[in-house]
VOGU-3710 file (C-alpha; in Angstrom, 3 decimals, decimal comma):
1> mttryariss> 62,758/110,954/82,132  66,578/110,506/81,855  68,961/108,900/83,921  72,482/110,480/84,498  75,118/107,593/83,981  78,868/106,957/84,811  79,606/105,921/81,663  83,651/104,566/80,895  84,551/105,478/77,875  88,577/104,393/77,845
11> aasalparvv> 90,957/101,947/79,533  94,572/101,466/79,564  97,147/100,702/81,495  100,979/100,870/82,124  103,220/98,011/83,156  107,154/98,499/84,507  109,851/97,356/82,071  111,068/94,724/84,273  109,898/91,161/83,629  110,444/89,053/86,661
21> pnayfetild> 109,871/85,190/85,658  108,951/83,276/88,472  112,733/81,824/87,817  114,373/84,796/89,340  112,590/83,033/93,045  114,148/80,214/92,651  117,782/81,994/92,889  116,971/83,903/96,337  114,304/81,454/97,776  113,441/77,471/98,231
31> tsdqwiiert> 110,860/77,815/96,273  110,464/77,081/92,120  108,343/77,665/89,359  106,185/74,633/89,711  105,214/75,214/92,911  104,583/78,880/92,588  102,461/78,038/89,263  100,195/75,276/91,013  99,504/77,251/94,115  98,855/80,907/92,198
41> girarhfadd> 98,711/80,355/88,991  101,109/83,310/88,628  104,036/82,976/85,892  106,024/86,476/85,825  105,123/90,012/87,146  106,610/93,325/86,377  108,763/95,417/88,954  109,719/98,758/89,107  113,252/100,224/88,867  114,363/102,692/91,232
51> gvntsdlgah> 113,335/105,655/90,862  109,786/104,777/89,265  107,111/105,571/91,780  103,435/105,112/91,770  102,460/108,433/90,422  104,974/107,698/87,451  103,136/104,636/86,485  99,733/106,285/87,179  100,383/109,109/84,943  101,295/106,837/82,107
61> aarhaleaag> 98,334/104,905/82,426  96,107/108,150/82,696  97,654/109,680/79,421  96,939/106,572/77,341  93,083/106,852/78,878  92,720/109,869/78,037  94,012/109,870/74,324  91,616/106,545/73,908  88,208/108,805/74,921  89,415/111,962/72,764
71> vkaeqidlii> 89,296/113,705/76,375  91,660/116,735/76,798  93,612/116,522/80,516  92,385/120,392/81,097  88,765/118,643/80,761  88,926/116,498/83,718  87,088/117,728/86,415  87,618/114,546/89,019  91,077/112,471/89,956  90,664/109,475/92,136
81> vatstpdmvf> 93,589/107,205/92,870  93,311/103,698/94,343  96,569/102,751/96,198  97,817/101,314/99,138  101,718/102,459/98,031  101,810/105,977/97,137  104,749/108,272/96,430  104,782/109,678/99,624  102,743/110,273/103,304  101,497/113,404/101,509
91> psaacimqnk> 100,437/114,862/99,363  98,614/112,190/97,995  99,226/110,039/94,881  96,509/111,937/93,063  97,857/115,213/93,401  101,513/114,551/92,125  99,773/112,861/89,542  97,315/116,273/88,283  100,476/118,200/88,254  102,273/115,146/86,171
101> lgiagcaafd> 99,230/115,481/84,048  99,169/119,189/83,902  95,923/119,501/85,338  94,992/121,925/87,828  92,049/122,898/89,872  90,494/119,684/90,041  89,185/117,507/93,146  92,067/115,063/93,359  92,378/112,422/96,109  93,513/108,797/96,856
111> vqavcsgfvy> 91,385/105,980/98,212  93,083/103,401/100,355  90,946/100,251/100,318  94,072/97,703/99,216  92,872/95,531/96,675  89,258/96,779/96,459  90,619/100,252/96,282  89,656/100,793/92,204  86,115/99,031/93,078  85,543/101,752/95,999
121> alaiadsmir> 87,258/104,444/93,731  85,106/103,779/90,564  82,071/103,629/92,946  82,992/107,111/94,611  83,138/108,739/91,339  80,281/107,353/89,848  78,618/108,767/93,086  79,652/111,730/92,609  78,876/112,444/88,668  75,647/111,034/89,101
131> tgaaskalvv> 74,802/113,775/92,089  76,104/116,178/89,413  79,700/117,087/91,306  81,953/116,016/88,334  81,102/115,190/84,577  84,492/113,559/83,382  86,772/111,931/86,038  89,919/110,090/85,768  90,090/106,681/87,976  93,173/105,122/88,227
141> gaevfsrild> 94,550/101,998/90,325  98,668/102,386/90,731  100,737/100,324/92,827  104,473/99,753/93,427  103,991/96,826/95,670  107,332/95,848/95,357  108,690/98,326/97,487  106,483/96,919/100,313  107,392/93,082/100,001  109,572/91,054/102,502
151> fndrttcvlf> 111,643/88,974/99,944  112,872/86,235/102,694  109,422/85,491/102,613  108,159/83,034/99,915  104,719/82,661/100,905  104,097/86,385/99,953  106,767/87,973/97,807  106,138/85,720/94,727  102,507/87,088/94,384  102,509/90,529/93,836
161> gdgagavvle> 103,615/92,905/90,859  103,593/96,217/89,836  101,795/98,383/87,541  98,918/100,843/86,909  95,722/100,961/85,219  93,120/103,667/84,227  89,745/104,492/82,906  87,598/107,484/81,994  84,341/108,061/83,260  81,873/110,577/81,294
171> aqdqpgttad> 79,021/111,550/82,630  75,458/110,505/80,132  71,744/110,766/80,220  70,372/108,134/78,933  66,756/106,909/78,665  65,997/104,555/81,517  66,091/101,235/79,669  67,996/97,847/80,194  70,249/98,938/77,317  71,684/101,732/79,300
181> rgvlasrlrs> 75,859/102,102/79,291  77,551/103,037/82,611  77,824/102,094/86,208  74,215/100,080/87,160  75,244/99,070/90,830  77,978/98,887/92,774  78,114/97,592/96,601  81,361/97,848/99,297  81,968/96,466/102,538  84,362/96,239/105,029
191> dgrykmklyv> 84,717/94,396/108,385  88,204/95,656/110,566  88,138/92,690/112,632  89,701/91,014/110,005  93,011/93,222/110,211  95,518/90,834/111,119  94,778/88,608/108,742  96,216/90,944/105,471  97,918/93,900/106,536  101,501/95,951/106,355
201> dggpsstgtv> 103,559/95,980/109,691  104,553/99,455/109,922  102,922/102,742/109,643  103,830/106,548/110,651  101,828/106,668/113,661  103,173/103,021/115,057  106,216/102,266/113,888  107,616/105,432/111,885  108,447/102,798/109,248  107,195/101,764/105,719
211> ghlrmegrev> 106,820/97,721/106,613  106,310/94,807/105,284  103,146/92,856/104,101  102,337/90,178/105,902  98,979/87,470/104,998  97,418/84,411/106,214  96,939/83,001/103,083  94,322/80,189/103,361  92,369/82,684/105,807  91,988/85,068/103,572
221> frhavamisd> 91,350/82,723/100,490  88,761/81,114/103,122  86,861/84,458/103,699  87,321/86,048/99,895  84,785/83,434/98,502  81,902/83,857/100,662  82,301/87,648/101,019  82,706/88,210/97,509  79,653/86,029/96,657  77,418/88,463/98,962
231> vvteafretg> 78,362/91,614/97,521  77,681/90,164/93,588  74,585/88,402/94,629  73,405/92,184/96,232  74,259/93,862/92,939  72,086/91,422/91,113  69,270/92,053/92,872  69,552/95,838/92,571  69,508/95,420/89,141  66,989/92,342/88,244
241> ysvddidwfv> 70,215/90,454/86,098  71,710/87,353/86,858  74,676/85,437/86,832  73,312/84,029/83,085  73,182/87,941/81,929  76,656/88,720/82,421  78,851/88,889/79,643  82,484/89,293/81,214  83,346/88,848/84,787  86,812/91,116/85,962
251> phqanqriid> 87,670/90,033/89,396  90,663/91,344/91,524  93,635/89,089/90,244  95,005/87,900/93,561  95,238/84,252/92,650  94,224/81,754/90,010  92,646/79,506/92,559  90,517/82,338/94,215  89,406/83,539/90,623  88,161/80,436/89,991
261> gsahklgidp> 86,624/79,409/93,433  84,910/82,804/93,110  83,254/82,184/89,378  82,710/78,293/90,302  80,762/79,408/93,457  78,698/82,154/91,921  78,162/79,993/88,861  80,023/81,951/86,135  81,190/80,246/82,964  84,701/79,784/82,801
271> kkivstvdrh> 84,796/80,738/79,504  83,855/84,887/81,082  86,025/85,445/83,174  89,277/87,841/82,347  92,178/86,814/84,033  95,824/88,424/83,809  97,026/87,156/86,711  99,703/84,937/84,957  101,466/87,801/83,401  100,728/90,359/86,025
281> gntsaasipl> 100,851/88,954/89,763  98,432/90,116/92,087  99,082/94,302/91,499  96,558/94,926/94,155  94,638/98,026/93,568  95,719/98,425/89,808  94,301/94,860/89,183  90,964/95,287/87,818  92,021/98,143/85,547  94,726/96,108/84,134
291> alavaradgr> 92,758/93,216/83,158  89,833/96,053/81,652  92,550/97,327/79,666  93,841/93,879/78,162  90,641/92,730/77,555  89,380/95,886/76,095  92,559/96,411/73,579  91,920/92,489/72,495  88,188/93,366/71,463  87,055/90,729/74,266
301> ikhgdlvlle> 84,898/93,651/76,011  82,676/95,352/73,740  79,951/98,183/73,721  76,783/97,171/75,171  78,417/94,176/77,147  77,610/93,733/80,944  80,593/93,624/83,057  80,867/92,454/86,672  83,831/93,295/88,692  84,670/92,384/92,278
311> amgggftwga> 87,782/92,260/94,761  88,818/92,023/98,069  91,480/93,323/99,934  93,405/93,972/103,402  90,639/95,254/106,270  88,834/93,148/105,282  87,533/95,357/102,619  85,787/93,865/99,529  83,000/94,943/96,619  81,764/94,324/93,880
321> lllrw> 80,095/96,652/90,760  78,250/95,600/87,945  78,178/97,807/84,507  77,402/98,192/80,980  80,467/99,064/78,486
//
């Protein structure tokens, strides 16, 4: 008896041309390159120029993902975009992106789970493919976080960057063995009691403004490591795999200290960690697909590899997803 899986057939990325090194912040804030690196592991990030929107970056990444997968745009029957920085309140970034890609008629919508957005979006697409509601999906994480940063707040503005990553998911019937490729398990969680730990102080129905990002960094770090280990353990329990079985750990690229702390708590070999936070900063929902695209392009992630994804974001939201490439 065969099992229907959602298999990732490609991953691609798009980054703004403007690279912003830590030295930039030395000119506008009381901070230093050394201070930023020691506390975050970040050395540079990309900022979008005026006129470059989230949908532009997302569509660029999506075109490359489609080309790499050998899939024509008109074959896509589902588009999910994970973002907290859409072009407009509505229509969704997914609908705008759909039009830019020349696709019409398929379902297209945004998912807002902040830094966990891509894991949420991938889990939703997997569910729709497994039930037959879609057969070829485009899942995108895209952000222009530089537009919601307070550049007077040195504790937050040095952390974030802009970018986009995209994957193509395709339905594939497989024999139901341990070699099956695709999304194997996902676990999603949220807890709104922590909303003031990481949030944006504006919104259409509250202030009528976009607002700026606010964060209690120490509290986020403290909760992140514990929450992440919980959902990862559940994903392993469902599939029968263990931490020793994974080939690659691709976490949300928030901060190198959080990445290392999570890996240590889970017992993951540091050599299995895919980290791009040093060159991208925290790109929220775009961080995992960006890291996937880098590790796929440089040959680390190969067909048949077991890959663990995890993320935590404002809300709090958090989740883990286990897949075989």
